[in-house]
Structure formats: structure tokens, C-alpha cells
C-alpha positions as a Markdown table, in Angstrom:
| # | Residue | x | y | z |
|---|---|---|---|---|
| 1 | Met | 6.9 | -0.1 | -14.7 |
| 2 | Leu | 10.3 | 1.1 | -13.7 |
| 3 | Arg | 11.2 | -0.2 | -17.2 |
| 4 | Asp | 11.7 | 3.6 | -18.1 |
| 5 | Gly | 12.6 | 4.5 | -14.1 |
| 6 | Ser | 9.6 | 5.8 | -13.3 |
| 7 | Ile | 6.1 | 4.6 | -11.5 |
| 8 | Thr | 2.9 | 6.8 | -13.0 |
| 9 | Ser | 0.4 | 7.6 | -10.8 |
| 10 | Glu | -1.9 | 5.4 | -12.5 |
| 11 | Glu | 0.6 | 2.5 | -12.1 |
| 12 | Met | 0.8 | 3.0 | -8.4 |
| 13 | Asp | -3.7 | 3.3 | -8.7 |
| 14 | Gly | -3.1 | -0.3 | -9.5 |
| 15 | Val | -0.8 | -1.8 | -7.5 |
| 16 | Thr | -2.8 | 0.3 | -4.4 |
| 17 | Lys | -5.7 | -1.6 | -5.9 |
| 18 | Ala | -4.6 | -4.6 | -5.7 |
| 19 | Tyr | -2.6 | -4.2 | -1.9 |
| 20 | Asn | -6.1 | -2.9 | -0.7 |
| 21 | Ala | -7.8 | -5.6 | -2.7 |
| 22 | Cys | -5.2 | -8.6 | -0.8 |
| 23 | Leu | -5.6 | -6.5 | 2.6 |
| 24 | Ser | -9.8 | -6.5 | 2.1 |
| 25 | Val | -10.1 | -10.4 | 2.3 |
| 26 | Tyr | -8.9 | -10.0 | 6.0 |
| 27 | Gly | -11.1 | -7.2 | 6.7 |
| 28 | Leu | -8.4 | -4.1 | 6.0 |
| 29 | Gln | -8.4 | -0.9 | 4.1 |
| 30 | Ser | -5.4 | 1.1 | 3.8 |
| 31 | Arg | -4.9 | 4.5 | 3.7 |
| 32 | Val | -1.9 | 6.7 | 2.5 |
| 33 | Ile | -1.3 | 9.4 | 5.1 |
| 34 | Asp | 1.2 | 12.5 | 5.4 |
| 35 | Gly | 1.5 | 12.7 | 1.3 |
| 36 | Gly | 3.0 | 9.4 | 1.1 |
| 37 | Ala | 5.2 | 9.5 | 3.9 |
| 38 | Gly | 3.3 | 6.8 | 5.5 |
| 39 | Arg | -0.1 | 4.9 | 5.6 |
| 40 | Asn | -2.5 | 3.7 | 7.8 |
| 41 | Glu | -4.6 | 0.1 | 7.8 |
| 42 | Val | -7.9 | 0.8 | 9.1 |
| 43 | Gln | -10.3 | -2.6 | 10.0 |
| 44 | Val | -13.9 | -2.3 | 8.1 |
| 45 | Arg | -14.4 | -5.6 | 9.2 |
| 46 | Gly | -14.0 | -8.4 | 11.5 |
| 47 | Ser | -11.5 | -8.0 | 14.8 |
| 48 | Leu | -8.1 | -8.9 | 14.1 |
| 49 | Thr | -5.3 | -8.3 | 16.6 |
| 50 | Glu | -2.4 | -5.2 | 16.0 |
| 51 | Thr | -0.2 | -7.9 | 15.6 |
| 52 | Gln | -2.2 | -9.7 | 12.8 |
| 53 | Arg | -2.9 | -6.5 | 10.8 |
| 54 | Ser | 1.0 | -6.0 | 11.3 |
| 55 | Lys | 1.5 | -9.2 | 9.7 |
| 56 | Val | -1.2 | -9.1 | 6.8 |
| 57 | Ser | -0.2 | -5.4 | 5.7 |
| 58 | Gly | 4.0 | -6.9 | 5.7 |
| 59 | Glu | 2.4 | -10.2 | 3.4 |
| 60 | Cys | 0.2 | -8.2 | 1.4 |
| 61 | Gly | 2.8 | -5.4 | 0.9 |
| 62 | Met | 5.3 | -7.9 | -0.4 |
| 63 | Asn | 3.4 | -10.0 | -2.0 |
| 64 | Thr | 1.4 | -7.1 | -4.4 |
| 65 | Asp | 5.3 | -5.1 | -4.1 |
| 66 | Tyr | 3.1 | -2.4 | -2.6 |
| 67 | Asp | 6.0 | -1.9 | -0.2 |
| 68 | Ala | 8.5 | -1.5 | -2.4 |
| 69 | Leu | 6.9 | 0.7 | -5.4 |
| 70 | Ser | 5.2 | 2.8 | -2.9 |
| 71 | Ala | 8.4 | 4.0 | -1.5 |
| 72 | Trp | 9.7 | 4.6 | -4.9 |
| 73 | Tyr | 6.8 | 6.4 | -6.1 |
| 74 | Tyr | 6.5 | 8.7 | -3.0 |
| 75 | Arg | 9.8 | 9.6 | -2.6 |
| 76 | Thr | 10.2 | 10.5 | -6.4 |
| 77 | Gln | 7.3 | 12.8 | -6.5 |
| 78 | Pro | 7.8 | 16.5 | -6.9 |
| 79 | Ala | 7.5 | 18.4 | -3.8 |
| 80 | Ser | 3.6 | 19.9 | -3.4 |
């Protein structure tokens, strides 16, 4: 991953699964929106505040490299 300057869809799927596994501990799940231009974390159980959701999302994004890799991945994908 990134050794060849690109991220395959399979590699991105693995990063996304790791990110969602981290979020799931807190009752959250992420969904990509607008073809990768953003994401939406939804509460599937529990009751976190918006501030708590944002903190968890940031920590999971950083710990799994999801934030950096997803930005690179979706920016380098051909327009559909």
C-alpha cells in the first residue's frame, strides 16, 4: 500500500473495515457519502453526543490511518 503510489480498492476495503471495527466498539458505523467526498458516522447503539462521536471518529481515523488513506484514495480515483 502506497509503496507503488496507489491504493487498490481491496486495500481500501481493509482500511475501511479496520476503521469500522474501531468505531463499532463505541456503537458507531461509518458510511461513505458523495462518492468519497465525505463520510457519515451513524449511531447504531448507545447514545454518544455529537462531540463524543466526533472525538471517536477522529481517534479511529488516526489510529487506523483511515483519514489519510481515504483522502488519498478518493482523490486519486477516476471520475465516474
